[in-house]
Wavefront OBJ file of the C-alpha trace (Angstrom):
o trace
v 152.241 -102.857 100.399
v 152.283 -102.050 96.708
v 152.812 -104.429 93.802
v 152.856 -103.626 90.077
v 151.273 -106.443 88.057
v 151.172 -106.844 84.290
v 150.562 -109.656 81.841
v 148.484 -110.875 78.917
v 145.799 -111.769 79.592
v 145.536 -109.419 82.575
v 146.297 -111.526 85.677
v 143.906 -112.103 88.558
v 145.495 -110.884 91.793
v 145.015 -112.284 95.288
v 146.536 -111.101 98.572
v 147.249 -113.636 101.306
v 148.475 -113.603 104.887
v 150.041 -116.827 106.103
v 148.706 -118.657 103.049
v 145.080 -117.599 103.642
v 143.224 -115.185 101.325
v 142.685 -111.603 102.515
v 139.504 -109.768 101.596
v 138.876 -106.033 101.423
v 137.021 -104.985 104.543
v 136.799 -102.651 107.514
v 140.388 -103.175 108.728
v 142.164 -104.051 105.483
v 141.858 -102.044 102.282
v 142.737 -103.525 98.879
v 142.898 -101.198 95.887
v 144.039 -101.382 92.279
v 144.562 -98.722 89.656
v 144.638 -98.633 85.866
v 148.455 -98.835 85.798
v 148.443 -102.334 87.280
v 149.348 -101.268 90.824
v 147.697 -103.337 93.549
v 147.839 -101.945 97.076
v 147.199 -103.621 100.431
v 146.702 -101.101 103.260
v 146.170 -101.626 106.972
v 145.295 -98.138 108.267
v 145.409 -99.090 111.964
v 147.949 -101.863 112.269
v 147.804 -104.197 115.286
v 150.130 -106.872 116.637
v 147.827 -109.531 115.137
v 148.663 -108.126 111.680
v 152.262 -109.364 111.913
v 153.191 -112.104 109.509
v 154.035 -113.090 105.964
v 151.995 -111.311 103.287
v 151.943 -112.496 99.677
v 150.581 -111.179 96.432
v 149.769 -113.852 93.854
v 149.131 -112.945 90.207
v 147.698 -115.700 87.967
v 146.584 -116.035 84.377
v 146.559 -118.866 81.843
v 150.260 -118.239 81.134
v 151.298 -118.943 84.731
v 151.640 -117.591 88.244
v 153.950 -115.113 90.000
v 154.237 -114.570 93.749
v 156.011 -111.976 95.856
v 156.065 -111.837 99.636
v 157.044 -109.558 102.491
v 157.089 -109.966 106.264
v 155.328 -107.328 108.355
v 156.708 -106.769 111.853
v 154.747 -104.519 114.204
v 156.721 -102.604 116.824
v 156.128 -99.564 118.985
v 153.524 -97.893 121.094
v 150.184 -98.153 119.298
v 148.865 -95.062 121.051
v 151.383 -92.975 119.102
v 151.603 -94.961 115.838
v 148.040 -95.416 114.549
v 148.863 -96.016 110.868
v 150.943 -98.544 108.968
v 153.574 -97.050 106.689
v 153.363 -98.721 103.285
v 156.159 -100.967 102.090
v 156.705 -101.301 98.350
v 158.036 -104.323 96.537
v 157.866 -105.458 92.935
v 158.147 -108.806 91.199
l 1 2 3 4 5 6 7 8 9 10 11 12 13 14 15 16 17 18 19 20 21 22 23 24 25 26 27 28 29 30 31 32 33 34 35 36 37 38 39 40 41 42 43 44 45 46 47 48 49 50 51 52 53 54 55 56 57 58 59 60 61 62 63 64 65 66 67 68 69 70 71 72 73 74 75 76 77 78 79 80 81 82 83 84 85 86 87 88 89
């Protein structure tokens, strides 16, 4: 999932699943680049990864949230990677 974030001052960005914070780790990768793009990747998606994902950008001027629902379907033996979904606020 990719989100482009901008603001002054530069917003802090947090990813959540089901209202709980997600941290960068072995299964979930969170990246950001200089252009303000923030990316949440799940290289080997599992059924447990289904749910509502949100990106929350906050600074002293306010807060913006965008969300997407991930549905996992198919035979995991043949579909080892999650195809990224893009959305912008």
